[in-house]
C-alpha positions in Angstrom: 145.9 189.7 125.9 146.1 192.3 128.7 149.2 193.7 130.3 152.1 191.3 129.6 154.5 192.3 132.4 156.1 190.8 135.4 158.5 191.7 138.3 160.9 189.2 139.8 163.1 189.5 142.8 165.8 187.1 143.9 167.9 187.4 147.0 170.6 184.9 148.0 173.9 185.0 149.8 175.5 185.6 146.4 173.2 188.1 144.7 170.3 190.5 145.0 168.3 191.0 141.8 165.3 193.2 141.1 163.9 192.9 137.6 160.9 194.2 135.8 159.9 193.3 132.3 157.1 194.7 130.1 156.9 192.6 126.9 154.8 195.1 125.0 157.1 198.0 125.6 159.0 200.4 123.4 162.6 199.4 124.2 163.1 201.6 127.3 165.7 200.3 129.8 167.3 201.0 133.1 170.0 198.5 133.9 172.7 198.3 136.5 174.3 194.9 137.3 177.8 196.0 138.2 179.1 194.4 135.0 179.3 196.9 132.2 179.3 194.6 129.3 176.3 192.6 130.7 174.4 195.9 131.0 175.3 196.6 127.4 174.0 193.3 126.2 170.8 193.6 128.2 170.3 197.0 126.7 170.5 195.5 123.2 168.0 192.8 124.1 165.5 195.4 125.3 166.0 197.8 122.4 165.8 195.1 119.7 163.0 193.2 121.4 161.0 196.4 122.1 160.9 195.3 125.8 160.8 197.7 128.6 163.4 196.3 131.0 164.6 197.4 134.5 167.3 195.5 136.2 169.0 196.4 139.5 171.5 193.7 140.6 174.3 193.4 143.1 176.4 190.3 143.5 179.6 188.9 144.8 181.8 190.4 142.1 184.7 190.2 144.5 184.5 186.4 143.7 183.7 186.8 140.0 180.8 187.7 137.8 179.3 184.2 137.4 176.6 184.4 140.1 175.4 187.8 139.0 175.2 186.8 135.3 173.4 183.6 136.1 170.8 185.1 138.5 170.0 188.0 136.1 169.4 185.5 133.4 167.3 183.3 135.7 165.2 186.3 136.7 164.7 187.5 133.2 163.6 184.0 132.1 161.1 183.8 134.9 159.8 187.3 134.1 159.3 186.4 130.5 157.5 183.1 131.4 155.3 184.9 133.9 154.5 187.8 131.6 153.4 185.4 128.8 150.9 183.5 131.0 149.5 180.5 129.1 151.0 181.9 125.9 147.6 182.0 124.1 147.5 184.0 120.9 151.3 184.4 120.4 153.2 183.6 117.2 155.3 181.2 119.3 158.4 181.1 117.0 160.7 183.7 115.8 164.1 184.1 114.2 166.6 186.8 113.3 169.8 187.0 111.3 171.8 190.0 112.4 175.2 191.4 111.3 177.4 193.6 113.5 180.2 194.9 111.2 182.3 191.8 110.4 180.2 189.4 112.6 177.0 187.6 111.7 174.7 185.8 114.2 171.5 183.8 113.9 169.0 183.2 116.7 165.9 181.0 116.5 163.4 180.6 119.3 160.3 178.5 120.0 158.3 179.6 123.1 156.6 176.2 123.2 157.3 175.6 126.9 160.2 173.2 126.4 163.6 174.5 127.5 166.5 173.5 125.2 169.5 175.2 123.9 171.9 174.6 121.1 174.6 177.3 120.8 177.5 177.5 118.4 179.6 180.5 119.2 183.3 180.6 119.5 185.1 183.5 121.2 188.8 184.2 120.8 189.4 186.0 124.0 188.6 185.2 127.6 186.8 188.4 128.4 184.9 191.3 126.9 185.2 194.1 129.4 184.4 192.7 132.8 182.4 189.7 131.3 184.0 186.3 130.8 183.0 185.1 127.3 182.3 181.6 128.6 179.4 183.2 130.5 177.6 184.3 127.3 176.6 180.8 126.6 175.7 180.2 130.2 173.5 183.3 130.2 171.6 182.1 127.2 171.1 178.6 128.6 169.9 179.9 131.9 167.5 182.3 130.2 166.0 179.6 128.0 165.7 177.2 130.9 163.8 179.6 133.1 161.9 181.2 130.3 160.9 177.7 129.1 161.8 178.0 125.5 163.9 176.5 122.8 166.9 178.7 121.8 169.2 177.9 118.9 172.0 180.4 118.3 175.0 180.5 116.0 177.7 183.0 115.3 178.8 182.2 111.8 181.9 184.4 111.8 183.5 187.5 113.2 186.9 188.9 114.2 185.8 191.0 117.3 184.3 189.2 120.3 182.4 192.3 121.2 180.7 192.4 117.8 180.0 188.6 118.0 178.2 189.0 121.4 176.4 192.1 120.3 175.1 190.4 117.2 173.9 187.5 119.3 171.9 189.7 121.7 170.4 191.9 119.0 169.3 188.7 117.2 167.9 187.3 120.4 165.9 190.4 120.9 164.5 190.4 117.4 163.7 186.7 117.5 161.8 187.0 120.9 160.0 190.1 119.6 158.6 188.0 116.7 157.8 185.0 118.9 155.8 187.0 121.5 153.9 189.0 118.9 150.1 188.5 119.0 148.7 186.6 116.1 145.4 188.3 115.3 144.0 185.1 113.8 144.8 182.9 116.8 142.5 182.8 119.8 144.1 179.8 121.6 147.4 178.3 122.4 149.6 177.6 119.3 150.0 173.9 119.9 148.2 170.7 118.8 148.4 169.6 122.5 146.1 172.5 123.5 148.6 173.7 126.2 152.1 175.2 126.4 152.3 174.8 130.2 153.8 171.9 132.0 
């Protein structure tokens, strides 16, 4: 399978993002986006996905955090897509059900090359730290679109929005870890079509 890693850079008038992803890592991370809670969520993704992840991002936070969150998700999705190549030999699908104290979240992914998201997660507050809770869904949608995968996520219940978001990202990391895992019995692409690329 070789080294499954990628580096993505994105510079616009709104953001400057440098991101490196190593799929077959050990969960090491170095993340600085200027948005503390986003850093926290990306750290959970790295640790529970066993991805090595480096993110350096600066954005127009004097406007709000939207552009930074969106472009970090975009770069992470593109890095995942690039690192997986034609996706030969992977398990392709994965799921995880993860509790965080009183909250419970489920994430199911299919790395079949078709971006689609269904997200059922209600947040009671407008913000967790410096991150608007409405951007959690947008982050997931952007990640799945540019990573070219199906993402279904649900928070079943919870009192604390921090815990609900944390359970979601932990579950996402574990689901992706299962989906990218090599299947020792598979030599080709896990699809009856014979390809997972567009």
